[in-house]
Every structure is written in structure tokens, then in C-alpha cells.
C-alpha positions as CSV (number, residue, x, y, z in Angstrom):
1,M,126.7,110.8,74.2
2,A,123.4,109.0,73.4
3,F,123.3,107.9,69.7
4,K,120.2,107.7,67.6
5,E,118.6,104.2,67.5
6,G,120.4,102.1,64.9
7,Y,123.5,104.2,64.9
8,Y,126.6,102.6,66.4
9,G,130.0,104.4,66.9
10,Y,133.1,103.9,69.0
11,R,136.7,105.1,69.2
12,V,139.7,102.8,69.4
13,G,143.0,103.9,70.6
14,V,146.2,103.6,68.5
15,P,149.2,101.3,69.0
16,E,152.1,102.9,70.6
17,V,154.2,102.9,67.4
18,V,151.9,105.4,65.8
19,E,150.8,107.6,68.9
20,G,152.6,110.5,67.2
21,I,150.8,110.0,63.9
22,F,147.1,109.2,64.8
23,S,145.0,110.3,67.8
24,H,142.5,107.4,67.4
25,F,140.4,105.4,65.0
26,Y,136.7,105.7,64.8
27,F,134.3,103.0,63.6
28,G,130.6,103.9,62.9
29,G,127.6,102.6,61.0
30,N,123.9,102.7,60.5
31,A,122.0,99.4,61.3
32,S,118.6,101.1,61.0
33,Q,116.3,101.4,58.0
34,E,116.4,105.3,58.0
35,I,119.1,107.7,56.9
36,I,120.9,108.9,60.0
37,Y,122.4,112.5,60.2
38,Q,125.3,113.3,62.5
39,T,127.4,116.4,63.1
40,L,131.2,116.2,63.7
41,L,132.5,118.9,66.0
42,P,135.6,120.9,64.7
43,S,138.8,119.1,65.8
44,F,141.5,121.0,63.8
45,Q,142.5,117.6,62.6
46,T,142.6,116.2,59.2
47,I,140.6,112.9,58.8
48,M,140.7,110.0,56.2
49,V,137.3,108.3,55.9
50,F,136.9,104.8,54.5
51,S,133.3,103.9,53.5
52,F,131.7,100.5,53.1
53,G,128.4,99.3,52.2
54,S,126.0,102.1,51.2
55,P,128.1,105.3,50.6
56,A,128.2,107.9,53.4
57,S,128.2,111.5,52.4
58,F,129.3,114.8,53.8
59,L,126.8,117.7,53.5
60,T,128.0,121.3,52.7
61,E,126.3,124.4,54.1
62,A,124.8,124.9,50.6
63,G,123.2,121.6,50.8
64,E,125.4,119.8,48.4
65,S,126.1,116.1,49.1
66,L,129.7,114.9,48.8
67,P,129.6,111.1,48.7
68,V,132.4,108.9,50.1
69,E,132.5,106.0,47.6
70,K,135.6,104.4,49.0
71,C,138.1,106.7,50.6
72,V,138.4,110.6,51.0
73,V,140.4,113.0,53.2
74,A,139.0,116.3,54.6
75,G,140.3,119.0,56.9
76,P,141.7,120.3,59.0
77,I,138.1,120.3,60.3
78,R,137.8,124.0,61.5
79,Q,133.9,124.2,61.7
80,A,131.1,121.7,62.3
81,L,130.8,119.2,59.5
82,R,127.6,117.3,58.9
83,Y,127.4,113.8,57.4
84,Q,124.7,111.3,56.6
85,L,124.8,107.4,56.8
86,P,122.2,105.6,54.7
87,P,121.0,102.2,55.9
88,G,123.9,99.7,55.7
89,A,126.6,102.3,55.7
90,R,129.8,101.7,57.6
91,I,132.7,104.1,58.1
92,I,136.2,103.9,59.5
93,V,137.8,107.3,60.4
94,V,141.5,107.8,60.7
95,N,142.3,110.9,62.6
96,F,145.7,112.5,61.8
97,K,147.6,114.1,64.7
98,D,149.4,117.5,64.6
99,D,151.7,117.6,61.5
100,A,151.1,113.9,60.5
101,F,149.0,114.7,57.5
102,F,151.8,116.9,56.1
103,R,154.4,114.3,56.8
104,F,152.2,111.9,54.8
105,F,151.0,114.0,51.8
106,G,153.5,116.9,51.7
107,T,150.5,119.3,52.2
108,A,148.5,120.3,55.4
109,V,145.4,122.0,54.0
110,I,142.3,120.7,52.1
111,T,139.8,123.4,51.4
112,Q,137.1,123.6,54.2
113,H,134.1,121.5,53.5
114,T,135.7,119.9,50.6
115,V,136.8,116.4,50.4
116,A,139.7,115.0,48.2
117,D,140.8,111.6,46.9
118,P,144.0,110.8,48.7
119,D,145.1,108.8,45.6
120,A,145.0,112.1,43.6
121,L,147.3,113.7,46.2
122,L,149.8,111.0,45.8
123,E,149.2,110.3,42.2
124,S,148.9,106.6,42.7
125,N,146.1,104.0,43.3
126,C,147.5,102.9,46.7
127,F,144.4,103.9,48.7
128,A,142.0,102.3,46.3
129,D,144.1,99.1,46.8
130,L,144.0,99.5,50.5
131,W,140.3,99.9,50.5
132,Q,140.0,96.6,48.7
133,E,142.3,95.0,51.3
134,L,140.2,96.4,54.2
135,C,137.0,94.9,52.7
136,T,138.3,91.5,53.3
137,I,139.5,92.1,56.9
138,S,136.6,91.2,59.5
139,T,138.1,92.5,62.8
140,D,138.9,96.0,64.1
141,A,142.2,94.9,65.3
142,G,143.1,93.5,61.8
143,I,142.0,96.7,60.1
144,I,144.1,98.8,62.5
145,D,147.1,96.5,62.1
146,R,146.8,96.9,58.3
147,L,146.4,100.7,58.4
148,V,149.5,101.0,60.7
149,A,151.6,98.9,58.5
150,F,150.5,100.7,55.4
151,C,151.3,104.2,56.6
152,Q,154.8,103.8,57.8
153,P,156.7,103.7,54.5
154,Y,155.2,107.0,53.3
155,L,156.0,109.2,56.4
156,R,158.6,111.8,56.0
157,E,160.9,112.9,58.8
158,R,159.3,115.5,61.1
159,S,160.7,119.1,60.8
160,G,162.6,120.2,63.8
161,I,160.4,123.4,64.1
162,A,157.2,121.3,63.7
163,G,158.4,119.0,66.5
164,Q,159.0,121.9,68.8
165,L,155.6,123.3,68.0
166,A,153.8,120.0,68.5
167,T,155.4,119.3,71.9
168,F,155.2,122.8,73.3
169,D,153.3,122.5,76.6
170,N,153.9,125.6,78.7
171,P,150.6,127.5,78.9
172,E,152.3,130.4,80.6
173,L,154.4,131.1,77.5
174,G,153.5,131.8,73.9
175,A,154.7,128.9,71.6
176,I,155.4,131.2,68.6
177,K,157.5,133.8,70.6
178,T,159.3,131.2,72.7
179,I,160.4,128.9,69.7
180,A,161.3,131.9,67.5
181,G,163.7,133.0,70.3
182,Q,165.1,129.5,70.8
183,N,166.0,129.2,67.1
184,N,166.9,132.9,66.4
185,L,164.1,133.3,63.9
186,S,161.5,135.9,63.7
187,E,157.9,135.2,64.9
188,R,156.6,135.6,61.5
189,A,158.9,132.7,60.2
190,I,157.5,130.5,62.9
191,Q,154.0,131.5,62.2
192,L,154.5,130.5,58.6
193,Q,156.0,127.2,59.6
194,H,153.0,126.5,61.8
195,K,150.5,127.1,59.1
196,K,152.7,125.1,56.6
197,H,152.8,122.0,58.8
198,F,149.7,122.0,60.8
199,G,147.4,123.8,58.3
200,Y,146.2,126.5,60.7
201,S,147.6,129.3,62.8
202,A,148.6,129.2,66.5
203,K,146.0,131.9,67.1
204,A,143.2,129.8,65.4
205,I,143.9,126.7,67.5
206,S,144.2,128.7,70.7
207,R,140.6,130.1,70.0
208,Y,139.5,126.5,69.3
209,L,140.8,125.0,72.5
210,R,139.1,127.7,74.4
211,F,135.8,126.8,72.6
212,L,136.5,123.0,73.2
213,K,136.9,123.6,76.9
214,A,133.5,125.4,77.0
215,V,131.9,122.5,75.2
216,E,133.3,120.0,77.6
217,L,132.2,122.0,80.6
218,L,128.8,122.4,79.2
219,Q,128.5,118.6,78.6
220,S,129.7,118.0,82.2
221,M,127.0,120.2,83.6
222,A,124.4,118.5,81.4
223,A,125.5,115.1,82.4
224,K,125.2,116.0,86.1
225,G,121.5,116.7,85.4
226,N,121.8,120.5,86.3
227,S,118.4,122.0,85.4
228,K,120.0,125.4,84.8
229,T,123.2,126.0,83.1
230,D,125.7,128.2,85.0
231,W,126.8,130.4,81.9
232,F,128.9,132.7,83.9
233,K,130.9,129.8,85.3
234,I,131.7,128.7,81.8
235,I,132.6,132.3,80.7
236,D,134.9,132.6,83.7
237,Q,136.7,129.3,83.6
238,C,137.1,129.4,79.8
239,G,138.5,132.9,79.6
240,Y,135.7,134.6,77.7
241,Y,135.1,138.3,78.1
242,D,131.2,137.9,78.2
243,Q,128.4,135.8,77.1
244,S,128.2,137.5,73.6
245,Q,131.8,136.3,72.9
246,L,130.9,132.7,74.0
247,I,127.7,132.7,71.8
248,H,129.9,134.0,68.8
249,D,132.3,131.2,69.1
250,F,129.5,128.6,69.1
251,N,128.1,130.2,66.0
252,H,131.5,130.3,64.5
253,F,132.4,126.7,65.1
254,L,129.0,125.0,65.0
255,H,126.6,127.4,63.4
256,I,124.3,127.2,66.5
257,S,124.0,128.9,69.8
258,P,125.1,127.3,73.1
259,A,121.4,126.6,74.0
260,Q,120.8,125.0,70.7
261,Y,123.8,122.8,71.2
262,L,122.5,121.6,74.5
263,K,119.2,120.6,72.8
264,F,120.8,118.8,69.8
265,Q,124.1,117.4,71.4
266,Q,123.0,113.8,70.9
267,T,123.5,114.2,67.2
268,V,127.1,115.8,67.6
269,C,130.2,113.7,67.7
270,N,133.2,115.2,69.6
271,P,136.2,113.8,67.8
272,R,138.6,114.8,70.7
273,G,136.7,113.2,73.6
């Protein structure tokens, strides 16, 4: 993805010891003299954002600005989330994986397009203290080491059902039905466990993964310099009934059409790739 002039952003992988907790870390910032606006694709992950320098802000659909003074959590991110970085702003984004946010905080859901203070969730000042520590660390590796060390004492043991849901990888079988049968539980019971630990339903994530496949195929076509997008190939390979269903998903997740996405994709960050 081509970033705007003055914007820098890059992903950093996670140490092996926390591969089941975080998917990646993201470092970004604005080295220009203008406010930079970006859009985060839905990821169905919950994120923690540390803000340094000039405060970054999330922007709601109603135009409300939600500043990130030090540290906030948001998610799971089910729809596109716009944010702005004023000159001098720097951010570090921690991306929780699967049920990791529940294991950390005891809840999996923060209201969509609302941010929360993680210290309020834990009723402590530990994240404010962590932010102060991170301000004194000058390297990405040092920051990641501190984040990894910080998180480990707070993690609860993973639920057996949540573990089965997180590691289920047979696309030919339905996870809910299969795991319900394996545990002699009703499908409704497994659905409730999925929602409790992950913050969304199995049906919702299935729809999202279909949409994400369409986005990645669209990006691949654009990267190859194709002058004309093969919409029917996208519809067929991603399992859509027709073009209207594809358009409906883009409007649902991004609030724009597929054609508009192609036009503005340089301002869109894909947190999963």
C-alpha cells in the first residue's frame, strides 16, 4: 500500500511466546506538517492503541473525535474505523488475537466505534504506568519486549471450548456443529461461548472472511496493473451470489462501494495483511 507523504507505518511480528495472544504490532506516525487521515479495515480483532506526541484520534460516523491521550482499547473492529494523526503523532497498535482480549480483561466486547480506557476495565493505573515506561524506550524491540513481559501475569487460562473454536481449521465442516457434537452440548451453547470469548458470532466472522478474501483479490488485481477489474471472478472465487451481494458487503464493512475502495485504497490499512 502506498502511504501519504509524511505518513509512516509498518508491522512487526510477535515473539513465539505470545503468538497465541497477539497477531502483530503496528508502529505508525505523521512526520508531515498536515493532519493525515487513514481508514482501518475491519479485522474482527480488538486493538490497544498507545499514542505519543500529538494525540491521535478516532473519528465516528457522526463526526465525533475520540482522542487517544495515552492508551485506549477498541473493538472488535467490525466495520471500517477512521482515525487522524496530527503532525508529530506516533502510535503503537497492539492487535489481540482470537480470545486473547477476553483472557486479559474478562470481557470480549467494547461498543463499536467507542474507545475505552483499559485502566477503567481493570480498575487500576497499570496502563498509565506502562505508557510512561514506553515513553522512555527508544527501540521497537525494547518496546515489544516490555509489552510482552507486561501482559503475561494478567492472562487467564484459555477455556477448553474457546481453544477448540480458535484452532478449528476444517473448512468442510461447521465449527459450531462439530464442536457441539464433540462436547455433547447444544449448538446454541457453543454459539454463546463463541460470542462470550471472541466478541462476535461464528456467522459474522464467516461473512467477514469472505469479504476479506474479496478485498485481497481486488488488491492483487490492482497490483498487477489490470485496467479492468474482473468482478465476476471475484464473485465466483469468494462465494458471492451476485454483484449486488458483493457491493452490499463493501457498504456494510467499509461504507463505500468496491469501485470507491479501488480509488481510495491508499488511505486504507489492512490490519490482517
